[in-house]
Backbone as CSV, one residue per row, in Angstrom:
resi,resn,N_x,N_y,N_z,CA_x,CA_y,CA_z,C_x,C_y,C_z
1,UNK,49.571,-11.394,-11.524,48.812,-10.568,-10.604,48.944,-11.161,-9.192
2,UNK,49.289,-10.322,-8.231,49.417,-10.783,-6.845,48.067,-10.690,-6.145
3,UNK,47.781,-11.651,-5.271,46.492,-11.617,-4.568,46.394,-10.405,-3.642
4,UNK,45.212,-9.849,-3.539,44.949,-8.726,-2.648,44.704,-9.276,-1.249
5,UNK,45.543,-8.915,-0.266,45.377,-9.466,1.081,44.117,-9.001,1.792
6,UNK,43.429,-8.009,1.239,42.216,-7.490,1.871,40.927,-8.070,1.292
7,UNK,41.039,-8.931,0.291,39.836,-9.478,-0.344,39.956,-10.986,-0.514
8,UNK,38.869,-11.672,-0.282,38.796,-13.109,-0.522,38.572,-13.322,-2.016
9,UNK,39.324,-14.211,-2.653,39.133,-14.433,-4.095,37.728,-14.952,-4.395
10,UNK,37.215,-14.567,-5.547,35.914,-15.042,-6.011,36.144,-16.354,-6.748
11,UNK,35.318,-17.354,-6.457,35.394,-18.667,-7.105,34.151,-18.855,-7.953
12,UNK,34.298,-19.541,-9.057,33.157,-19.817,-9.928,32.573,-21.182,-9.598
13,UNK,31.264,-21.264,-9.711,30.538,-22.500,-9.460,29.473,-22.634,-10.535
14,UNK,29.447,-23.765,-11.197,28.446,-23.989,-12.245,27.253,-24.709,-11.631
15,UNK,26.091,-24.064,-11.717,24.855,-24.635,-11.170,23.677,-23.992,-11.908
16,UNK,22.609,-24.733,-12.080,21.448,-24.198,-12.793,20.792,-23.076,-11.983
17,UNK,20.144,-22.167,-12.682,19.470,-21.050,-12.016,18.389,-21.505,-11.033
18,UNK,17.508,-22.462,-11.415,16.480,-22.883,-10.443,17.083,-23.484,-9.172
19,UNK,18.128,-24.291,-9.306,18.780,-24.866,-8.128,19.387,-23.771,-7.262
20,UNK,20.036,-22.795,-7.897,20.678,-21.688,-7.182,19.638,-20.862,-6.428
21,UNK,18.506,-20.601,-7.065,17.442,-19.820,-6.425,16.830,-20.580,-5.245
22,UNK,16.561,-21.871,-5.449,15.986,-22.675,-4.364,16.952,-22.774,-3.187
23,UNK,18.233,-22.944,-3.480,19.246,-23.037,-2.423,19.318,-21.731,-1.627
24,UNK,19.238,-20.606,-2.320,19.248,-19.307,-1.643,18.072,-19.203,-0.680
25,UNK,16.897,-19.585,-1.151,15.690,-19.503,-0.332,15.803,-20.381,0.914
26,UNK,16.274,-21.616,0.738,16.415,-22.540,1.867,17.458,-22.026,2.854
27,UNK,18.591,-21.556,2.360,19.645,-21.055,3.256,19.140,-19.892,4.098
28,UNK,18.392,-18.976,3.472,17.860,-17.832,4.205,16.820,-18.272,5.231
29,UNK,15.913,-19.128,4.824,14.813,-19.546,5.686,15.270,-20.455,6.823
30,UNK,16.084,-21.440,6.525,16.454,-22.444,7.515,17.637,-22.012,8.371
31,UNK,18.644,-21.433,7.740,19.887,-21.124,8.452,20.090,-19.637,8.726
32,UNK,19.330,-18.777,8.053,19.506,-17.344,8.234,20.845,-16.843,7.718
33,UNK,21.323,-17.482,6.648,22.601,-17.063,6.080,22.544,-17.148,4.562
34,UNK,23.540,-16.555,3.936,23.605,-16.544,2.483,24.099,-17.885,1.957
35,UNK,23.929,-18.068,0.664,24.460,-19.271,0.007,25.960,-19.369,0.230
36,UNK,26.656,-18.260,0.056,28.115,-18.267,0.221,28.504,-18.674,1.637
37,UNK,27.834,-18.092,2.622,28.127,-18.452,4.016,27.884,-19.937,4.259
38,UNK,26.796,-20.458,3.695,26.470,-21.860,3.883,27.484,-22.767,3.194
39,UNK,27.881,-22.416,1.979,28.872,-23.225,1.267,30.214,-23.237,1.996
40,UNK,30.631,-22.089,2.495,31.896,-22.027,3.229,31.804,-22.856,4.507
41,UNK,30.689,-22.770,5.214,30.525,-23.566,6.436,30.512,-25.059,6.111
42,UNK,29.880,-25.434,5.021,29.883,-26.833,4.595,31.309,-27.308,4.310
43,UNK,32.081,-26.483,3.640,33.467,-26.841,3.334,34.277,-27.031,4.619
44,UNK,34.091,-26.129,5.568,34.791,-26.265,6.855,34.438,-27.586,7.532
45,UNK,33.143,-27.912,7.552,32.679,-29.125,8.220,33.247,-30.376,7.548
46,UNK,33.259,-30.401,6.237,33.810,-31.553,5.508,35.293,-31.722,5.837
47,UNK,36.013,-30.626,5.878,37.448,-30.697,6.205,37.638,-31.169,7.640
48,UNK,36.833,-30.633,8.577,36.946,-31.063,9.978,36.675,-32.563,10.127
49,UNK,35.708,-33.071,9.410,35.312,-34.476,9.534,36.239,-35.432,8.782
50,UNK,36.740,-35.011,7.637,37.444,-35.948,6.761,38.861,-35.522,6.392
51,UNK,39.285,-34.358,6.855,40.580,-33.827,6.435,41.763,-34.541,7.070
52,UNK,42.842,-34.633,6.296,44.112,-35.138,6.815,44.731,-34.055,7.693
53,UNK,45.822,-34.380,8.329,46.508,-33.384,9.168,46.906,-32.171,8.332
54,UNK,47.363,-32.402,7.127,47.773,-31.289,6.259,46.573,-30.434,5.864
55,UNK,45.437,-31.074,5.589,44.236,-30.330,5.212,43.666,-29.560,6.394
56,UNK,43.733,-30.134,7.576,43.300,-29.417,8.783,44.197,-28.215,9.048
57,UNK,45.492,-28.363,8.769,46.421,-27.238,8.925,46.075,-26.128,7.933
58,UNK,45.687,-26.501,6.712,45.278,-25.492,5.728,44.001,-24.785,6.174
59,UNK,43.074,-25.525,6.760,41.852,-24.916,7.291,42.208,-23.912,8.382
60,UNK,43.088,-24.292,9.277,43.513,-23.382,10.345,44.161,-22.126,9.757
61,UNK,44.999,-22.314,8.752,45.641,-21.178,8.079,44.588,-20.265,7.456
62,UNK,43.589,-20.861,6.820,42.520,-20.077,6.195,41.731,-19.288,7.227
63,UNK,41.437,-19.901,8.361,40.681,-19.217,9.419,41.473,-18.042,9.981
64,UNK,42.781,-18.229,10.163,43.623,-17.131,10.661,43.668,-15.985,9.652
65,UNK,43.800,-16.331,8.376,43.837,-15.317,7.325,42.539,-14.515,7.307
66,UNK,41.417,-15.197,7.428,40.123,-14.519,7.438,39.990,-13.615,8.662
67,UNK,40.419,-14.100,9.818,40.355,-13.284,11.042,41.221,-12.035,10.916
68,UNK,42.395,-12.189,10.341,43.282,-11.030,10.150,42.671,-10.032,9.179
69,UNK,42.081,-10.533,8.102,41.461,-9.652,7.114,40.300,-8.886,7.737
70,UNK,39.482,-9.563,8.519,38.347,-8.887,9.168,38.821,-7.879,10.205
71,UNK,39.906,-8.192,10.908,40.427,-7.262,11.906,40.896,-5.967,11.242
72,UNK,41.508,-6.086,10.069,41.965,-4.891,9.342,40.795,-4.054,8.873
73,UNK,39.683,-4.709,8.576,38.515,-4.008,8.060,37.540,-3.609,9.168
74,UNK,37.815,-3.986,10.398,36.930,-3.630,11.500,35.843,-4.654,11.755
75,UNK,36.030,-5.884,11.289,35.048,-6.940,11.530,34.146,-7.165,10.337
76,UNK,33.305,-8.156,10.455,32.360,-8.484,9.391,31.308,-7.388,9.299
77,UNK,31.008,-6.947,8.077,29.984,-5.909,7.942,28.619,-6.439,8.370
78,UNK,27.782,-5.563,8.894,26.454,-6.002,9.322,25.620,-6.459,8.130
79,UNK,24.760,-7.442,8.359,23.871,-7.916,7.314,22.780,-6.891,7.084
80,UNK,22.378,-6.753,5.837,21.278,-5.840,5.511,20.103,-6.669,5.026
81,UNK,18.940,-6.138,5.212,17.754,-6.809,4.671,17.036,-7.557,5.635
């Protein structure tokens, strides 16, 4: 199966339900963002702080890919709720 250039792949994460619920609440209250947004931002920060040149290049590639995908879709959809 070839990856769909218009969709970000879904990744699985194993975590207990109470931890997941508490994390959602904190992310919304403190940062005003979803768990997914917070996890992705955390990953970016870790790569920026500790990444090798090759890993930083992969981060740059990922950011360009995301920007291109959003441009095709007309930007990030507005948040609801």
